[in-house]
Structure formats: structure tokens, C-alpha cells
N, CA, C and O atoms as CSV, one atom per row, in Angstrom:
chain,resi,resn,atom,element,x,y,z
A,1,MET,N,N,-83.746,20.119,52.613
A,1,MET,CA,C,-82.839,20.033,51.484
A,1,MET,C,C,-83.534,20.657,50.273
A,1,MET,O,O,-84.656,20.280,49.933
A,2,MET,N,N,-82.867,21.606,49.630
A,2,MET,CA,C,-83.435,22.307,48.481
A,2,MET,C,C,-82.666,21.945,47.219
A,2,MET,O,O,-81.437,21.888,47.235
A,3,PRO,N,N,-83.388,21.699,46.119
A,3,PRO,CA,C,-82.658,21.392,44.863
A,3,PRO,C,C,-81.953,22.632,44.330
A,3,PRO,O,O,-82.354,23.760,44.616
A,4,LYS,N,N,-80.921,22.413,43.568
A,4,LYS,CA,C,-80.196,23.476,42.883
A,4,LYS,C,C,-80.240,23.205,41.393
A,4,LYS,O,O,-80.544,22.088,40.976
A,5,ASN,N,N,-79.946,24.192,40.599
A,5,ASN,CA,C,-80.016,24.065,39.150
A,5,ASN,C,C,-78.688,24.408,38.541
A,5,ASN,O,O,-78.139,25.472,38.827
A,6,MET,N,N,-78.148,23.539,37.704
A,6,MET,CA,C,-76.836,23.728,37.072
A,6,MET,C,C,-76.796,24.936,36.140
A,6,MET,O,O,-75.720,25.465,35.860
A,7,LEU,N,N,-77.947,25.374,35.661
A,7,LEU,CA,C,-77.988,26.463,34.682
A,7,LEU,C,C,-78.364,27.807,35.295
A,7,LEU,O,O,-78.551,28.786,34.573
A,8,GLN,N,N,-78.476,27.861,36.603
A,8,GLN,CA,C,-78.842,29.104,37.275
A,8,GLN,C,C,-77.672,29.621,38.138
A,8,GLN,O,O,-76.693,28.918,38.386
A,9,ASN,N,N,-77.818,30.849,38.571
A,9,ASN,CA,C,-76.816,31.512,39.446
A,9,ASN,C,C,-75.474,31.582,38.772
A,9,ASN,O,O,-74.446,31.320,39.396
A,10,ILE,N,N,-75.471,31.939,37.484
A,10,ILE,CA,C,-74.233,32.138,36.734
A,10,ILE,C,C,-73.931,33.641,36.750
A,10,ILE,O,O,-74.782,34.448,36.376
A,11,PRO,N,N,-72.743,34.011,37.176
A,11,PRO,CA,C,-72.393,35.446,37.207
A,11,PRO,C,C,-72.484,36.074,35.817
A,11,PRO,O,O,-72.188,35.434,34.808
A,12,GLY,N,N,-72.901,37.349,35.788
A,12,GLY,CA,C,-72.979,38.079,34.532
A,12,GLY,C,C,-71.606,38.284,33.899
A,12,GLY,O,O,-71.454,38.177,32.682
A,13,ALA,N,N,-70.632,38.572,34.715
A,13,ALA,CA,C,-69.258,38.772,34.220
A,13,ALA,C,C,-68.416,37.559,34.594
A,13,ALA,O,O,-68.424,37.111,35.741
A,14,LEU,N,N,-67.691,37.036,33.614
A,14,LEU,CA,C,-66.817,35.879,33.855
A,14,LEU,C,C,-65.428,36.228,33.328
A,14,LEU,O,O,-65.066,35.823,32.223
A,15,PRO,N,N,-64.645,36.977,34.110
A,15,PRO,CA,C,-63.296,37.321,33.631
A,15,PRO,C,C,-62.416,36.100,33.464
A,15,PRO,O,O,-61.477,36.109,32.669
A,16,GLU,N,N,-62.717,35.053,34.209
A,16,GLU,CA,C,-62.039,33.771,34.021
A,16,GLU,C,C,-63.052,32.657,34.193
A,16,GLU,O,O,-64.138,32.867,34.734
A,17,GLU,N,N,-62.689,31.473,33.730
A,17,GLU,CA,C,-63.578,30.326,33.830
A,17,GLU,C,C,-63.950,30.088,35.291
A,17,GLU,O,O,-63.109,30.206,36.182
A,18,LEU,N,N,-65.224,29.751,35.527
A,18,LEU,CA,C,-65.716,29.488,36.870
A,18,LEU,C,C,-65.747,27.980,37.120
A,18,LEU,O,O,-66.386,27.238,36.373
A,19,VAL,N,N,-65.064,27.531,38.158
A,19,VAL,CA,C,-65.061,26.124,38.539
A,19,VAL,C,C,-65.587,26.016,39.951
A,19,VAL,O,O,-65.002,26.563,40.886
A,20,GLU,N,N,-66.709,25.298,40.105
A,20,GLU,CA,C,-67.322,25.113,41.403
A,20,GLU,C,C,-67.329,23.634,41.766
A,20,GLU,O,O,-67.835,22.820,40.994
A,21,VAL,N,N,-66.794,23.276,42.894
A,21,VAL,CA,C,-66.858,21.893,43.363
A,21,VAL,C,C,-68.224,21.712,44.006
A,21,VAL,O,O,-68.575,22.406,44.960
A,22,LEU,N,N,-68.997,20.758,43.461
A,22,LEU,CA,C,-70.339,20.520,43.934
A,22,LEU,C,C,-70.394,19.431,45.012
A,22,LEU,O,O,-71.205,19.488,45.937
A,23,GLN,N,N,-69.504,18.437,44.865
A,23,GLN,CA,C,-69.509,17.295,45.790
A,23,GLN,C,C,-68.171,16.565,45.717
A,23,GLN,O,O,-67.581,16.458,44.642
A,24,THR,N,N,-67.701,16.072,46.829
A,24,THR,CA,C,-66.508,15.217,46.861
A,24,THR,C,C,-66.757,14.047,47.806
A,24,THR,O,O,-67.602,14.103,48.700
A,25,GLY,N,N,-65.983,12.979,47.572
A,25,GLY,CA,C,-66.049,11.855,48.469
A,25,GLY,C,C,-65.636,10.565,47.799
A,25,GLY,O,O,-65.901,10.355,46.615
A,26,ASP,N,N,-64.983,9.698,48.561
A,26,ASP,CA,C,-64.574,8.367,48.103
A,26,ASP,C,C,-63.914,8.387,46.723
A,26,ASP,O,O,-64.271,7.595,45.850
A,27,GLY,N,N,-62.951,9.293,46.528
A,27,GLY,CA,C,-62.198,9.349,45.289
A,27,GLY,C,C,-62.930,9.977,44.115
A,27,GLY,O,O,-62.497,9.834,42.971
A,28,VAL,N,N,-64.035,10.671,44.379
A,28,VAL,CA,C,-64.814,11.319,43.332
A,28,VAL,C,C,-64.941,12.808,43.628
A,28,VAL,O,O,-65.151,13.202,44.776
A,29,LYS,N,N,-64.813,13.630,42.599
A,29,LYS,CA,C,-65.065,15.053,42.699
A,29,LYS,C,C,-65.967,15.456,41.558
A,29,LYS,O,O,-65.681,15.148,40.401
A,30,ILE,N,N,-67.073,16.151,41.872
A,30,ILE,CA,C,-68.038,16.596,40.877
A,30,ILE,C,C,-67.983,18.129,40.826
A,30,ILE,O,O,-68.073,18.809,41.848
A,31,GLU,N,N,-67.831,18.649,39.591
A,31,GLU,CA,C,-67.684,20.096,39.409
A,31,GLU,C,C,-68.692,20.615,38.398
A,31,GLU,O,O,-69.112,19.908,37.483
A,32,ARG,N,N,-69.063,21.867,38.591
A,32,ARG,CA,C,-69.723,22.645,37.541
A,32,ARG,C,C,-68.698,23.619,37.038
A,32,ARG,O,O,-68.091,24.355,37.817
A,33,ILE,N,N,-68.498,23.628,35.730
A,33,ILE,CA,C,-67.543,24.562,35.083
A,33,ILE,C,C,-68.354,25.421,34.138
A,33,ILE,O,O,-69.144,24.920,33.338
A,34,VAL,N,N,-68.141,26.748,34.245
A,34,VAL,CA,C,-68.812,27.684,33.357
A,34,VAL,C,C,-67.758,28.478,32.607
A,34,VAL,O,O,-66.879,29.100,33.204
A,35,SER,N,N,-67.866,28.444,31.279
A,35,SER,CA,C,-66.938,29.166,30.400
A,35,SER,C,C,-67.756,30.115,29.520
A,35,SER,O,O,-68.922,29.852,29.225
A,36,ARG,N,N,-67.142,31.203,29.113
A,36,ARG,CA,C,-67.746,32.102,28.109
A,36,ARG,C,C,-66.591,32.659,27.296
A,36,ARG,O,O,-66.025,33.703,27.621
A,37,GLY,N,N,-66.257,31.943,26.238
A,37,GLY,CA,C,-65.149,32.390,25.410
A,37,GLY,C,C,-63.794,32.008,25.955
A,37,GLY,O,O,-62.774,32.421,25.403
A,38,HIS,N,N,-63.750,31.230,27.025
A,38,HIS,CA,C,-62.466,30.834,27.609
A,38,HIS,C,C,-61.886,29.630,26.886
A,38,HIS,O,O,-62.614,28.812,26.325
A,39,ALA,N,N,-60.561,29.537,26.910
A,39,ALA,CA,C,-59.853,28.429,26.306
A,39,ALA,C,C,-58.577,28.217,27.108
A,39,ALA,O,O,-58.176,29.088,27.881
A,40,SER,N,N,-57.945,27.078,26.931
A,40,SER,CA,C,-56.664,26.814,27.604
A,40,SER,C,C,-55.628,27.797,27.056
A,40,SER,O,O,-55.644,28.122,25.869
A,41,PRO,N,N,-54.719,28.272,27.930
A,41,PRO,CA,C,-53.645,29.138,27.441
A,41,PRO,C,C,-52.803,28.443,26.373
A,41,PRO,O,O,-52.645,27.222,26.382
A,42,LYS,N,N,-52.274,29.239,25.465
A,42,LYS,CA,C,-51.448,28.713,24.385
A,42,LYS,C,C,-50.312,27.838,24.975
A,42,LYS,O,O,-49.583,28.272,25.867
A,43,GLY,N,N,-50.186,26.628,24.467
A,43,GLY,CA,C,-49.142,25.717,24.913
A,43,GLY,C,C,-49.469,24.909,26.164
A,43,GLY,O,O,-48.697,24.033,26.552
A,44,PHE,N,N,-50.619,25.200,26.807
A,44,PHE,CA,C,-51.008,24.500,28.042
A,44,PHE,C,C,-51.771,23.224,27.726
A,44,PHE,O,O,-52.646,23.220,26.860
A,45,TRP,N,N,-51.448,22.146,28.420
A,45,TRP,CA,C,-52.162,20.872,28.270
A,45,TRP,C,C,-52.546,20.383,29.665
A,45,TRP,O,O,-51.719,20.372,30.577
A,46,TYR,N,N,-53.806,19.978,29.825
A,46,TYR,CA,C,-54.206,19.300,31.062
A,46,TYR,C,C,-53.581,17.892,31.021
A,46,TYR,O,O,-53.578,17.226,29.986
A,47,ASP,N,N,-53.062,17.470,32.159
A,47,ASP,CA,C,-52.523,16.127,32.328
A,47,ASP,C,C,-52.890,15.688,33.748
A,47,ASP,O,O,-52.097,15.826,34.679
A,48,GLN,N,N,-54.089,15.166,33.893
A,48,GLN,CA,C,-54.698,14.969,35.203
A,48,GLN,C,C,-54.389,13.596,35.780
A,48,GLN,O,O,-54.227,12.621,35.047
A,49,GLU,N,N,-54.312,13.535,37.080
A,49,GLU,CA,C,-54.030,12.308,37.813
A,49,GLU,C,C,-55.217,11.344,37.787
A,49,GLU,O,O,-55.032,10.134,37.919
A,50,SER,N,N,-56.417,11.863,37.620
A,50,SER,CA,C,-57.622,11.025,37.667
A,50,SER,C,C,-58.328,11.045,36.319
A,50,SER,O,O,-58.068,11.904,35.476
A,51,HIS,N,N,-59.227,10.082,36.132
A,51,HIS,CA,C,-60.088,10.070,34.962
A,51,HIS,C,C,-61.083,11.237,35.093
A,51,HIS,O,O,-61.387,11.679,36.201
A,52,GLU,N,N,-61.581,11.723,33.962
A,52,GLU,CA,C,-62.577,12.793,33.980
A,52,GLU,C,C,-63.658,12.483,32.969
A,52,GLU,O,O,-63.387,12.260,31.789
A,53,TRP,N,N,-64.903,12.473,33.461
A,53,TRP,CA,C,-66.066,12.304,32.589
A,53,TRP,C,C,-66.720,13.674,32.504
A,53,TRP,O,O,-67.038,14.271,33.532
A,54,VAL,N,N,-66.927,14.186,31.283
A,54,VAL,CA,C,-67.514,15.517,31.136
A,54,VAL,C,C,-68.789,15.447,30.284
A,54,VAL,O,O,-68.877,14.683,29.322
A,55,LEU,N,N,-69.749,16.253,30.663
A,55,LEU,CA,C,-71.014,16.395,29.952
A,55,LEU,C,C,-71.216,17.866,29.679
A,55,LEU,O,O,-71.186,18.674,30.607
A,56,LEU,N,N,-71.423,18.236,28.418
A,56,LEU,CA,C,-71.700,19.640,28.088
A,56,LEU,C,C,-73.203,19.838,28.195
A,56,LEU,O,O,-73.962,19.201,27.465
A,57,LEU,N,N,-73.642,20.708,29.093
A,57,LEU,CA,C,-75.058,20.935,29.341
A,57,LEU,C,C,-75.616,22.077,28.496
A,57,LEU,O,O,-76.785,22.052,28.111
A,58,LYS,N,N,-74.793,23.067,28.212
A,58,LYS,CA,C,-75.245,24.262,27.501
A,58,LYS,C,C,-74.033,24.875,26.801
A,58,LYS,O,O,-72.911,24.796,27.302
A,59,GLY,N,N,-74.270,25.489,25.631
A,59,GLY,CA,C,-73.209,26.193,24.944
A,59,GLY,C,C,-72.518,25.306,23.936
A,59,GLY,O,O,-73.119,24.384,23.383
A,60,GLY,N,N,-71.245,25.591,23.698
A,60,GLY,CA,C,-70.452,24.827,22.733
A,60,GLY,C,C,-68.990,24.921,23.090
A,60,GLY,O,O,-68.549,25.889,23.710
A,61,ALA,N,N,-68.225,23.889,22.687
A,61,ALA,CA,C,-66.810,23.843,23.002
A,61,ALA,C,C,-66.103,22.924,22.041
A,61,ALA,O,O,-66.726,22.077,21.401
A,62,THR,N,N,-64.804,23.090,21.941
A,62,THR,CA,C,-63.966,22.118,21.229
A,62,THR,C,C,-62.797,21.735,22.142
A,62,THR,O,O,-62.203,22.585,22.806
A,63,LEU,N,N,-62.481,20.432,22.159
A,63,LEU,CA,C,-61.349,19.901,22.909
A,63,LEU,C,C,-60.365,19.336,21.917
A,63,LEU,O,O,-60.752,18.752,20.905
A,64,LEU,N,N,-59.081,19.513,22.210
A,64,LEU,CA,C,-58.026,18.929,21.378
A,64,LEU,C,C,-57.215,18.019,22.250
A,64,LEU,O,O,-56.823,18.390,23.356
A,65,PHE,N,N,-56.953,16.798,21.749
A,65,PHE,CA,C,-56.137,15.836,22.440
A,65,PHE,C,C,-54.769,15.796,21.807
A,65,PHE,O,O,-54.641,15.863,20.584
A,66,GLU,N,N,-53.730,15.686,22.645
A,66,GLU,CA,C,-52.363,15.714,22.168
A,66,GLU,C,C,-52.152,14.592,21.120
A,66,GLU,O,O,-52.562,13.449,21.322
A,67,GLY,N,N,-51.514,14.949,20.025
A,67,GLY,CA,C,-51.220,14.003,18.966
A,67,GLY,C,C,-52.355,13.862,17.947
A,67,GLY,O,O,-52.211,13.139,16.961
A,68,LYS,N,N,-53.458,14.530,18.171
A,68,LYS,CA,C,-54.581,14.476,17.228
A,68,LYS,C,C,-54.602,15.769,16.423
A,68,LYS,O,O,-54.273,16.835,16.943
A,69,GLN,N,N,-54.979,15.677,15.185
A,69,GLN,CA,C,-55.061,16.853,14.296
A,69,GLN,C,C,-56.337,17.654,14.493
A,69,GLN,O,O,-56.315,18.884,14.519
A,70,ASN,N,N,-57.449,16.940,14.632
A,70,ASN,CA,C,-58.767,17.589,14.649
A,70,ASN,C,C,-59.339,17.638,16.043
A,70,ASN,O,O,-59.323,16.637,16.759
A,71,PRO,N,N,-59.850,18.800,16.440
A,71,PRO,CA,C,-60.492,18.892,17.753
A,71,PRO,C,C,-61.828,18.183,17.738
A,71,PRO,O,O,-62.418,17.957,16.682
A,72,ILE,N,N,-62.294,17.838,18.919
A,72,ILE,CA,C,-63.637,17.252,19.107
A,72,ILE,C,C,-64.613,18.384,19.431
A,72,ILE,O,O,-64.406,19.162,20.363
A,73,VAL,N,N,-65.663,18.452,18.647
A,73,VAL,CA,C,-66.673,19.490,18.827
A,73,VAL,C,C,-67.758,18.942,19.737
A,73,VAL,O,O,-68.269,17.842,19.523
A,74,LEU,N,N,-68.105,19.721,20.760
A,74,LEU,CA,C,-69.119,19.319,21.742
A,74,LEU,C,C,-70.259,20.333,21.749
A,74,LEU,O,O,-70.041,21.544,21.726
A,75,GLY,N,N,-71.488,19.800,21.780
A,75,GLY,CA,C,-72.687,20.638,21.925
A,75,GLY,C,C,-73.499,20.095,23.089
A,75,GLY,O,O,-73.125,19.097,23.704
A,76,PRO,N,N,-74.625,20.764,23.391
A,76,PRO,CA,C,-75.442,20.328,24.515
A,76,PRO,C,C,-75.818,18.840,24.428
A,76,PRO,O,O,-76.299,18.360,23.402
A,77,GLY,N,N,-75.584,18.137,25.526
A,77,GLY,CA,C,-75.880,16.713,25.614
A,77,GLY,C,C,-74.701,15.815,25.280
A,77,GLY,O,O,-74.754,14.619,25.569
A,78,ASP,N,N,-73.638,16.342,24.683
A,78,ASP,CA,C,-72.481,15.533,24.358
A,78,ASP,C,C,-71.652,15.299,25.604
A,78,ASP,O,O,-71.495,16.188,26.442
A,79,TYR,N,N,-71.110,14.062,25.717
A,79,TYR,CA,C,-70.251,13.724,26.843
A,79,TYR,C,C,-69.130,12.832,26.373
A,79,TYR,O,O,-69.229,12.188,25.329
A,80,LEU,N,N,-68.055,12.795,27.153
A,80,LEU,CA,C,-66.971,11.875,26.870
A,80,LEU,C,C,-66.159,11.616,28.124
A,80,LEU,O,O,-66.198,12.385,29.085
A,81,ASN,N,N,-65.427,10.520,28.090
A,81,ASN,CA,C,-64.555,10.152,29.192
A,81,ASN,C,C,-63.121,10.420,28.786
A,81,ASN,O,O,-62.691,10.033,27.699
A,82,ILE,N,N,-62.383,11.084,29.663
A,82,ILE,CA,C,-60.978,11.395,29.400
A,82,ILE,C,C,-60.149,10.604,30.401
A,82,ILE,O,O,-60.133,10.939,31.586
A,83,PRO,N,N,-59.454,9.551,29.942
A,83,PRO,CA,C,-58.650,8.758,30.879
A,83,PRO,C,C,-57.543,9.587,31.528
A,83,PRO,O,O,-57.054,10.557,30.948
A,84,ALA,N,N,-57.161,9.190,32.731
A,84,ALA,CA,C,-56.062,9.871,33.447
A,84,ALA,C,C,-54.843,9.946,32.537
A,84,ALA,O,O,-54.549,9.019,31.782
A,85,HIS,N,N,-54.140,11.073,32.628
A,85,HIS,CA,C,-52.896,11.359,31.894
A,85,HIS,C,C,-53.098,11.414,30.372
A,85,HIS,O,O,-52.141,11.261,29.612
A,86,THR,N,N,-54.319,11.630,29.938
A,86,THR,CA,C,-54.551,11.889,28.517
A,86,THR,C,C,-54.481,13.408,28.344
A,86,THR,O,O,-55.378,14.142,28.758
A,87,ARG,N,N,-53.391,13.853,27.723
A,87,ARG,CA,C,-53.172,15.292,27.611
A,87,ARG,C,C,-54.180,15.899,26.623
A,87,ARG,O,O,-54.368,15.427,25.502
A,88,HIS,N,N,-54.810,16.968,27.109
A,88,HIS,CA,C,-55.852,17.636,26.319
A,88,HIS,C,C,-55.938,19.092,26.678
A,88,HIS,O,O,-55.375,19.531,27.681
A,89,ARG,N,N,-56.643,19.844,25.859
A,89,ARG,CA,C,-56.808,21.257,26.105
A,89,ARG,C,C,-58.177,21.698,25.565
A,89,ARG,O,O,-58.744,21.054,24.684
A,90,VAL,N,N,-58.689,22.796,26.105
A,90,VAL,CA,C,-59.908,23.392,25.597
A,90,VAL,C,C,-59.472,24.403,24.536
A,90,VAL,O,O,-58.824,25.402,24.847
A,91,GLU,N,N,-59.828,24.137,23.306
A,91,GLU,CA,C,-59.437,25.020,22.194
A,91,GLU,C,C,-60.372,26.241,22.085
A,91,GLU,O,O,-59.935,27.329,21.709
A,92,TRP,N,N,-61.632,26.054,22.410
A,92,TRP,CA,C,-62.624,27.117,22.168
A,92,TRP,C,C,-63.876,26.839,23.016
A,92,TRP,O,O,-64.282,25.691,23.191
A,93,THR,N,N,-64.473,27.916,23.533
A,93,THR,CA,C,-65.837,27.859,24.058
A,93,THR,C,C,-66.580,29.061,23.493
A,93,THR,O,O,-65.985,30.093,23.179
A,94,ASP,N,N,-67.874,28.904,23.373
A,94,ASP,CA,C,-68.718,29.929,22.732
A,94,ASP,C,C,-68.593,31.260,23.469
A,94,ASP,O,O,-68.868,31.326,24.667
A,95,PRO,N,N,-68.187,32.312,22.778
A,95,PRO,CA,C,-68.038,33.623,23.430
A,95,PRO,C,C,-69.378,34.353,23.614
A,95,PRO,O,O,-69.438,35.340,24.346
A,96,LYS,N,N,-70.449,33.885,22.962
A,96,LYS,CA,C,-71.727,34.579,22.977
A,96,LYS,C,C,-72.684,34.080,24.040
A,96,LYS,O,O,-73.709,34.705,24.313
A,97,GLN,N,N,-72.338,32.929,24.647
A,97,GLN,CA,C,-73.209,32.379,25.697
A,97,GLN,C,C,-72.365,31.573,26.674
A,97,GLN,O,O,-71.203,31.266,26.409
A,98,GLU,N,N,-72.959,31.244,27.787
A,98,GLU,CA,C,-72.254,30.398,28.742
A,98,GLU,C,C,-72.168,28.985,28.213
A,98,GLU,O,O,-73.113,28.470,27.616
A,99,THR,N,N,-71.022,28.363,28.438
A,99,THR,CA,C,-70.858,26.947,28.204
A,99,THR,C,C,-70.786,26.311,29.577
A,99,THR,O,O,-69.879,26.612,30.352
A,100,VAL,N,N,-71.726,25.438,29.887
A,100,VAL,CA,C,-71.826,24.847,31.205
A,100,VAL,C,C,-71.492,23.371,31.100
A,100,VAL,O,O,-72.104,22.626,30.335
A,101,TRP,N,N,-70.502,22.966,31.892
A,101,TRP,CA,C,-70.008,21.582,31.923
A,101,TRP,C,C,-70.347,20.950,33.257
A,101,TRP,O,O,-70.388,21.636,34.278
A,102,LEU,N,N,-70.588,19.654,33.260
A,102,LEU,CA,C,-70.596,18.828,34.448
A,102,LEU,C,C,-69.373,17.948,34.330
A,102,LEU,O,O,-69.259,17.172,33.381
A,103,ALA,N,N,-68.462,18.050,35.269
A,103,ALA,CA,C,-67.230,17.240,35.218
A,103,ALA,C,C,-67.167,16.354,36.447
A,103,ALA,O,O,-67.327,16.815,37.577
A,104,ILE,N,N,-66.932,15.082,36.205
A,104,ILE,CA,C,-66.804,14.112,37.290
A,104,ILE,C,C,-65.394,13.535,37.221
A,104,ILE,O,O,-65.040,12.862,36.253
A,105,HIS,N,N,-64.604,13.797,38.233
A,105,HIS,CA,C,-63.240,13.263,38.337
A,105,HIS,C,C,-63.301,12.042,39.220
A,105,HIS,O,O,-63.864,12.092,40.314
A,106,TYR,N,N,-62.722,10.927,38.755
A,106,TYR,CA,C,-62.799,9.691,39.546
A,106,TYR,C,C,-61.509,8.885,39.385
A,106,TYR,O,O,-61.375,7.811,39.972
């Protein structure tokens, strides 16, 4: 068994956000998400069936929750829990560097 690194093996070109499923089982899915200037399409809101816990490992991002005026700004080390069916969107990710997320859906 060899360890892997969340901050390595990132493609040089990211025409779209990269979502990699790292592990699944017993109602849990763990993903690595890599963004570089990506955001949710205009008018699109995530409305997920499961809870999602996210940790920003590298880069920067802002999330907007439906009904809220101000987006939440995330930097390295910031995390939050998004309850199921809480409509949200990614407003911005840093276009100058990779934004690397760890997402746990449960």
C-alpha cells in the first residue's frame, strides 16, 4: 500500500473542474475536487441528497447559500458542513492557482 498526496498529480490544464472519487462505502463518498477559476454556472444551485463536509486544502474560494446576501470566503484550512438540501453555489475560485477541496458526502 502506497500513500498518495492530495496536492500532487494535478493536471496542468483544467478546462473543467476535476472531481475524483477517492473512496466510497457505507453511505460515505470522499472526493478530491480541483478548481482553477471555476465557478457554478449562472443560475445553478447545488441541492444535494446527502450532507457534505468540505475542507479547503489549497487556494481560495467563495460559496453562496440561497437566501444569503454575502458569500462565505474560504482559504486553506477552512472547512464547513453543508446539510442536505441546502442550496448553494461556488461563486469564485482562484484563477491563478489550484483550489483543492476535500469533500465528504455522508
